[in-house]
C-alpha positions in Angstrom: -2.5 -18.2 17.2 -1.4 -14.6 16.3 -3.5 -11.7 15.4 -2.8 -8.7 13.2 -1.5 -5.7 15.0 -3.3 -3.4 12.6 -6.0 -3.9 9.9 -3.6 -3.0 7.1 -1.7 -6.2 7.8 -4.7 -8.0 6.3 -6.4 -5.4 4.1 -3.5 -3.7 2.2 -1.9 -5.3 -0.8 0.6 -7.7 0.6 2.9 -10.6 0.0 1.7 -13.8 1.7 4.3 -16.4 2.5 3.5 -19.9 3.5 5.1 -20.6 6.9 5.5 -24.3 6.6 7.9 -25.2 3.8 8.6 -28.5 2.2 11.5 -29.5 0.1 10.9 -27.0 -2.7 11.2 -23.3 -2.9 9.4 -20.9 -0.6 5.7 -20.6 -1.5 4.3 -17.1 -1.7 1.7 -15.1 -3.5 0.7 -11.4 -3.9 -2.7 -10.6 -2.5 -4.5 -7.5 -3.6 -8.0 -8.5 -2.5 -7.7 -8.1 1.3 -7.8 -11.8 2.2 -7.4 -12.5 5.9 -4.8 -15.2 6.5 -4.2 -17.3 9.5 -1.1 -18.1 11.6 0.3 -20.5 9.0 1.2 -17.6 6.7 3.6 -14.6 7.1 2.3 -11.3 5.8 4.9 -8.9 4.3 4.0 -5.3 3.5 7.2 -3.5 2.4 7.9 -0.2 4.1 10.0 1.0 1.2 7.6 2.0 -1.6 10.2 1.3 -4.2 9.7 -2.4 -3.7 7.2 -3.9 -6.1 5.2 -6.8 -4.6 5.3 -8.9 -7.8 9.1 -8.6 -8.1 9.4 -9.3 -4.4 7.3 -12.5 -4.8 9.5 -13.6 -7.6 12.6 -13.1 -5.5 11.3 -14.8 -2.4 10.1 -17.9 -4.4 13.3 -18.4 -6.3 15.3 -21.6 -5.6 18.4 -19.4 -4.8 16.6 -17.7 -1.9 15.4 -21.0 -0.6 19.0 -22.3 -0.6 20.3 -19.2 1.1 17.6 -19.3 3.8 18.3 -23.0 4.4 22.1 -22.4 4.7 21.8 -19.3 6.9 18.7 -20.3 9.0 18.7 -24.1 9.1 16.6 -26.9 7.7 13.7 -26.6 10.1 10.2 -26.9 8.8 8.8 -23.5 9.8 9.8 -20.3 8.0 9.4 -17.7 10.8 9.0 -14.0 10.2 12.6 -13.4 11.4 13.7 -15.8 8.7 11.8 -13.9 6.0 13.2 -10.7 7.3 16.7 -12.0 6.9 16.3 -12.4 3.1 18.5 -9.8 1.4 16.4 -7.6 -0.8 18.3 -5.6 -3.5 16.9 -2.2 -4.3 
């Protein structure tokens, strides 16, 4: 089990990505209510303020990104934080 390194990892507006993926696209949602999530989710808080969370969610959940991640990172069940970090984000 992992814990947050700082409270803003849970309390700030964030993108929550389901760590266990199935056959479909990556599942993610924007949280603006401060929900605390467990170790089965990856929390993303962009450092670059130009990134909009809703647009980022749309990108991450697209079938194209799912295919890219599967090609580059493999077919394993878990979508680790380093896998999420490898997703190219256009500015």
